[in-house]
C-alpha positions as CSV (number, residue, x, y, z in Angstrom):
1,M,-1.9,-16.0,14.1
2,L,1.0,-17.0,16.8
3,G,-0.4,-19.6,18.5
4,K,-4.0,-21.7,19.2
5,K,-4.8,-20.8,22.4
6,I,-3.2,-16.9,22.9
7,L,-3.2,-15.4,26.7
8,Y,-3.8,-11.5,26.3
9,V,-2.4,-9.7,29.6
10,G,-3.6,-5.7,28.9
11,M,-2.3,-2.8,31.6
12,Y,-4.4,-0.2,29.9
13,E,-7.0,-1.0,28.2
14,H,-10.4,-2.6,28.7
15,K,-11.3,-6.4,27.4
16,E,-14.0,-5.2,24.9
17,K,-12.0,-2.7,23.4
18,V,-9.2,-5.5,22.8
19,E,-11.9,-7.1,21.3
20,A,-12.8,-4.8,19.1
21,K,-9.5,-4.4,17.7
22,L,-9.1,-8.5,17.7
23,D,-12.6,-8.2,15.0
24,Y,-11.1,-5.0,13.2
25,L,-7.6,-7.1,12.6
26,G,-9.3,-10.4,11.6
27,L,-8.0,-12.5,14.0
28,R,-10.1,-15.4,15.4
29,K,-11.0,-13.9,19.4
30,D,-11.9,-17.2,20.2
31,A,-7.9,-18.2,20.3
32,F,-7.5,-15.2,23.0
33,R,-8.0,-15.4,26.9
34,I,-8.3,-11.9,27.8
35,Y,-7.8,-10.1,31.1
36,D,-7.3,-6.6,32.2
37,F,-5.7,-5.2,35.1
38,L,-6.7,-1.5,34.8
39,N,-6.4,1.0,38.1
40,I,-4.5,-1.8,39.9
41,S,-1.5,-0.1,41.8
42,E,0.1,-3.1,43.4
43,H,2.6,-4.6,41.1
44,E,3.4,-7.7,43.2
45,A,-0.1,-8.5,43.1
46,V,-0.6,-7.9,39.7
47,L,2.5,-10.1,38.7
48,E,1.2,-12.8,41.4
49,M,-2.0,-12.8,39.6
50,I,-0.7,-12.9,36.0
51,G,1.6,-16.0,36.7
52,E,-2.1,-17.6,38.6
53,I,-3.8,-17.8,35.1
54,Y,-0.9,-18.2,33.1
55,V,-0.5,-21.8,34.9
56,K,-4.3,-22.1,34.5
57,E,-4.5,-21.1,30.9
58,A,-1.6,-22.7,29.1
59,P,-1.3,-21.0,26.5
60,D,1.1,-21.2,23.9
61,V,2.2,-17.5,23.5
62,V,1.0,-15.0,25.8
63,V,0.8,-11.0,25.1
64,L,1.8,-8.5,27.6
65,D,0.5,-5.3,26.7
66,G,1.5,-2.2,29.2
67,V,4.8,-3.2,30.3
68,N,5.9,-0.1,31.0
69,Y,3.6,-0.3,33.8
70,F,5.7,-2.5,35.7
71,P,8.8,-0.8,37.5
72,D,11.6,0.7,35.4
73,D,13.9,-2.1,37.3
74,R,16.1,-5.4,37.4
75,E,13.9,-7.1,39.9
76,A,10.6,-6.6,38.2
77,A,12.2,-7.6,34.7
78,S,13.8,-10.5,36.3
79,A,10.1,-11.5,38.1
80,I,8.3,-11.3,33.9
81,Y,10.8,-12.9,32.4
82,R,10.5,-16.0,35.4
83,I,6.8,-16.6,34.9
84,F,6.7,-17.6,31.7
85,D,8.1,-20.5,29.8
86,V,6.7,-20.2,26.2
87,P,7.4,-17.2,23.7
88,A,6.2,-13.9,25.4
89,L,5.4,-10.6,23.7
90,A,5.9,-7.8,25.3
91,I,4.8,-4.3,24.6
92,G,5.7,-0.9,25.6
93,E,4.4,2.9,25.1
94,E,8.0,4.6,25.8
95,P,11.2,4.1,24.4
96,A,12.6,0.3,25.3
97,G,16.6,1.2,24.7
98,E,18.1,0.6,28.0
99,R,15.2,-1.0,30.1
100,P,16.3,-4.3,31.7
101,L,13.1,-6.3,30.2
102,A,14.9,-4.8,26.8
103,Y,18.5,-6.3,27.8
104,M,16.7,-9.9,28.2
105,A,14.3,-9.9,25.4
106,D,15.5,-12.0,22.2
107,L,13.9,-9.7,19.9
108,L,12.8,-6.1,20.4
109,I,11.2,-4.0,17.6
110,E,10.5,-0.5,18.1
111,V,7.4,0.9,16.4
112,R,6.9,4.5,15.5
113,Q,4.5,7.0,13.6
114,E,5.9,10.4,11.9
115,F,3.8,12.8,10.6
116,L,4.4,14.5,7.1
117,R,2.7,17.2,5.7
118,G,-0.5,15.9,7.4
119,A,0.2,12.1,6.3
120,R,1.1,9.2,8.5
121,Y,3.8,7.1,8.5
122,R,4.5,3.8,10.3
123,Y,7.5,2.2,10.3
124,A,8.9,-0.9,12.6
125,R,12.8,-1.3,13.6
126,F,14.7,-3.9,14.4
127,L,16.3,-2.5,17.4
128,K,17.9,-6.5,18.5
129,S,17.2,-10.0,17.1
130,R,19.1,-13.0,18.5
131,L,17.0,-15.2,16.4
132,G,18.1,-14.6,13.1
133,Q,18.9,-11.6,10.3
134,P,15.9,-9.4,10.4
135,P,14.4,-8.9,6.9
136,A,15.3,-5.3,7.2
137,S,16.4,-2.9,9.6
138,E,13.7,-0.9,8.9
139,L,10.2,-1.5,7.8
140,R,6.8,0.5,6.5
141,F,3.9,-0.8,7.5
142,A,0.3,0.0,7.1
143,V,-2.7,-1.1,9.9
144,V,-6.3,-1.9,7.9
145,R,-8.8,-4.0,8.4
146,G,-7.9,-7.6,8.2
147,G,-4.5,-6.7,9.6
148,P,-1.0,-5.4,8.8
149,V,0.4,-4.4,5.3
150,L,3.9,-4.7,5.1
151,I,4.7,-1.8,2.8
152,E,7.9,-3.1,0.2
153,P,9.5,-0.6,-2.0
154,W,8.8,-1.4,-5.5
155,D,11.3,-2.0,-8.1
156,E,10.6,-1.8,-11.5
157,G,13.1,-4.4,-12.3
158,K,10.9,-6.9,-11.1
159,A,7.4,-6.2,-12.8
160,S,6.2,-9.1,-14.5
161,F,6.4,-8.8,-18.5
162,R,2.7,-10.8,-18.8
163,P,0.2,-8.6,-20.5
164,A,-2.9,-8.0,-17.8
165,A,-5.0,-8.1,-20.7
166,S,-5.4,-8.7,-24.5
167,L,-6.1,-5.0,-24.9
168,A,-9.0,-4.7,-27.9
169,M,-8.6,-1.0,-28.0
170,R,-11.2,0.8,-30.0
171,R,-11.0,4.4,-28.5
172,V,-7.4,5.0,-28.5
173,V,-6.4,3.5,-31.8
174,F,-2.5,3.0,-32.9
175,V,-2.2,3.0,-36.6
176,E,-0.7,0.4,-38.3
177,E,3.4,1.5,-38.4
178,A,3.5,1.7,-34.6
179,V,2.2,-1.6,-34.0
180,K,4.4,-3.1,-36.3
181,A,7.3,-1.3,-34.8
182,L,5.9,-2.2,-31.1
183,A,6.1,-6.1,-32.5
184,A,9.2,-5.9,-34.0
185,A,10.6,-4.8,-31.0
186,R,8.8,-7.3,-28.7
187,Q,7.6,-9.9,-30.7
188,E,5.1,-11.5,-27.6
189,Y,3.0,-7.8,-27.9
190,A,0.5,-7.2,-30.5
191,R,-1.2,-4.3,-29.0
192,P,0.8,-1.5,-26.2
193,G,-0.4,-3.6,-22.6
194,L,-0.2,-2.9,-19.2
195,P,1.5,-6.0,-17.6
196,E,0.9,-7.2,-14.3
197,G,2.4,-5.3,-11.4
198,S,3.6,-2.8,-13.7
199,R,3.2,1.3,-13.2
200,V,2.9,3.2,-15.9
201,A,2.1,7.1,-15.7
202,D,0.1,9.6,-18.0
203,F,0.9,13.1,-17.7
204,V,-2.1,14.9,-19.5
205,G,-2.8,18.4,-20.1
206,Q,-5.5,20.3,-18.5
207,G,-7.8,21.1,-21.7
208,P,-10.8,18.9,-22.2
209,E,-9.6,17.1,-25.3
210,D,-6.9,15.6,-23.2
211,A,-9.2,14.7,-20.1
212,A,-11.3,12.8,-23.0
213,L,-8.2,11.2,-24.1
214,A,-7.5,9.4,-20.3
215,A,-11.2,8.4,-20.1
216,A,-11.0,6.8,-23.5
217,L,-7.8,5.0,-22.6
218,L,-9.7,4.1,-19.2
219,C,-13.0,2.7,-21.1
220,D,-10.6,0.3,-23.4
221,Y,-8.8,-1.3,-20.5
222,A,-12.4,-1.9,-18.6
223,E,-13.5,-3.7,-21.7
224,S,-10.6,-6.1,-21.4
225,A,-9.8,-6.7,-17.9
226,K,-11.8,-5.8,-14.8
227,T,-11.1,-2.2,-13.8
228,A,-10.9,0.1,-11.0
229,L,-11.4,4.0,-11.3
230,V,-10.2,5.9,-8.4
231,Y,-10.4,9.7,-8.9
232,T,-9.3,12.4,-6.5
233,N,-11.7,15.2,-7.8
234,K,-15.0,14.8,-10.5
235,T,-13.1,16.2,-13.7
236,I,-12.8,12.9,-15.2
237,E,-17.2,12.2,-14.9
238,R,-18.0,13.5,-17.7
239,F,-16.1,12.0,-19.8
240,V,-16.4,8.5,-19.3
241,K,-19.1,6.8,-21.6
242,C,-18.8,3.0,-20.1
243,D,-19.6,1.0,-17.2
244,V,-16.7,0.6,-14.6
245,G,-16.8,0.5,-10.9
246,R,-15.4,4.0,-9.5
247,I,-14.7,5.7,-6.5
248,L,-14.3,9.6,-5.4
249,I,-11.3,10.1,-2.7
250,S,-10.8,12.6,-1.1
251,V,-7.2,13.7,-0.6
252,D,-7.1,14.2,2.5
253,A,-8.4,10.9,3.2
254,L,-5.5,9.3,1.0
255,S,-3.4,10.8,4.2
256,D,-4.1,8.1,6.7
257,D,-4.6,4.3,7.0
258,K,-8.0,4.4,6.3
259,G,-7.7,6.0,3.2
260,L,-5.9,3.3,2.2
261,E,-8.3,0.6,3.6
262,T,-10.8,2.4,1.5
263,L,-8.0,2.0,-1.6
264,M,-8.3,-1.9,-1.0
265,D,-12.1,-1.9,-0.8
266,A,-11.8,0.7,-4.4
267,V,-9.8,-2.0,-6.1
268,G,-10.3,-5.3,-5.0
269,D,-10.1,-8.3,-6.9
270,A,-9.7,-5.8,-10.4
271,K,-7.0,-6.1,-12.7
272,V,-5.9,-2.9,-13.2
273,A,-6.3,0.1,-10.7
274,F,-6.9,3.4,-13.0
275,L,-6.0,6.4,-10.3
276,Y,-7.5,9.6,-11.7
277,G,-5.9,12.8,-10.3
278,M,-3.1,12.2,-8.6
279,E,-1.2,15.2,-9.2
280,Q,-3.6,16.8,-6.1
281,V,-2.2,14.1,-3.7
282,V,1.4,15.4,-5.0
283,S,0.3,19.0,-4.4
284,R,-1.2,18.4,-0.9
285,L,0.5,15.7,0.9
286,G,4.0,15.4,-1.5
287,A,5.6,13.0,-3.6
288,R,6.9,10.8,-1.1
289,R,3.0,9.8,-0.2
290,L,2.0,9.3,-3.6
291,R,5.3,6.6,-3.5
292,L,3.4,5.3,-0.6
293,I,0.8,4.8,-1.9
294,L,1.4,3.2,-4.9
295,D,3.7,0.6,-3.0
296,F,0.8,0.1,-0.9
297,L,-0.9,-1.5,-3.6
298,N,1.5,-3.4,-5.0
299,S,2.6,-4.9,-1.7
300,W,-0.9,-5.8,-1.2
301,R,-1.7,-6.8,-4.6
302,P,1.8,-7.5,-6.3
303,D,-0.5,-8.7,-9.8
304,L,-2.3,-5.3,-9.9
305,A,-1.4,-3.2,-13.1
306,I,-1.4,0.8,-11.5
307,L,-1.9,3.4,-13.9
308,A,-1.8,7.1,-12.6
309,V,-2.7,9.8,-14.4
310,F,-1.5,13.5,-13.8
311,S,-2.9,16.7,-14.7
312,G,-1.4,20.1,-15.7
313,V,2.0,18.5,-14.2
314,E,5.7,17.9,-16.1
315,P,6.9,14.5,-15.0
316,S,9.7,15.7,-12.5
317,P,12.7,13.3,-11.8
318,R,10.9,12.1,-8.9
319,L,7.6,11.3,-9.8
320,F,9.1,9.9,-13.0
321,D,11.4,7.5,-10.8
322,M,7.9,5.8,-9.7
323,F,6.9,4.4,-12.8
324,N,8.3,1.7,-15.5
325,T,6.3,3.4,-18.0
326,V,5.7,7.3,-18.4
327,W,3.5,9.0,-21.0
328,R,3.2,12.7,-21.1
329,I,0.3,14.0,-23.4
330,E,-1.1,17.5,-24.5
331,G,-2.2,19.5,-27.1
332,G,-2.4,16.8,-29.8
333,R,0.8,15.3,-29.0
334,A,2.1,11.9,-27.1
335,E,5.1,10.9,-26.0
336,V,6.5,7.8,-24.5
337,V,9.2,9.2,-22.4
338,K,10.4,6.2,-20.4
339,S,8.8,2.7,-21.4
340,M,9.5,-1.1,-19.8
341,L,8.9,-2.6,-23.6
342,G,11.4,-0.9,-25.0
343,W,9.3,1.0,-27.6
344,P,11.3,2.3,-31.2
345,V,8.6,4.9,-31.3
346,R,8.8,7.4,-28.9
347,H,6.9,10.6,-30.5
348,F,3.1,10.7,-31.4
349,K,0.4,13.0,-33.1
350,V,-2.7,12.6,-31.6
351,E,-5.9,12.8,-34.5
352,R,-9.1,12.4,-33.1
353,R,-11.5,11.0,-35.8
354,E,-15.3,9.2,-35.5
355,G,-14.8,9.1,-32.1
356,A,-11.6,7.7,-31.7
357,F,-7.7,9.0,-31.2
358,Y,-5.8,7.7,-33.1
359,F,-1.7,7.6,-32.4
360,V,0.1,8.4,-35.5
361,P,4.3,7.5,-35.1
362,S,5.7,11.3,-35.8
363,S,9.5,12.5,-36.3
364,I,8.9,15.4,-34.3
């Protein structure tokens, strides 16, 4: 919140619409004094009324939404500048660039959006700052219920090495030799686990056996830590034989901020997010959208462990770079292509015995 009392002056939207947006963003409406000046062409009269309202309300901060309503000249800019002696946030719907008011401003931020392959991307760019060094020249963000989320680029080097849970794996079992080899490399890990903040990719084949293995892995996680299953197609449904919260999200929904908001609702306070069918996101919306989805989740929940499953695709360099651990599983074989744990055992033969999958170290 900008202050205890905020004067909001709108030039293009009714008061009721502004209040609805405040509700959506989770802001306290009682902190705002909202005035709208729609369909009034006398700029000087509007400025005079704004001045009177400002004196009456004595706000901590002023938000002037629709500054481009006023003439684009130095006189108008100076009049606006002289009215307020508290911080004022002026919002315009046109490029600020060389406008007189922009010249007077201490901080100038350009907010823009672009669409690529049908997906929305929002950016905030710092054009000027007299208030100190901005955090970055350009920032990504999403507007969701409860307020904007700043999307920071994920860095595998910053991932925590604390296990999200002590996994009691009984559906996907690593035989004794693999566990010993893992323990020798990382003494603190007695079982392969998903560290907090990590991002793991499983590239599995398209056959039913591979889907069953992915579902078995999901169920092992779900029994050890609260897990949310988010999937883009129904293939996985018939293989999941455990009780786990799940939600089907269309790829098209993930193209906009509403889909990101749905992800937040689906994940909630889960420790692990199991994302199945991510190859459809890459195919329809592109790898750039997948990266934004993953970065969004990690920015919103830095402690969240993410496991993304791709069916029938190869781990391309662009996808490879998005994760700190990458598995390739197909046709009875499993390979650790990349691992933040530094596994000495890289290749496994996958055997199914009595309803469980056993990973046996292999030299092939």
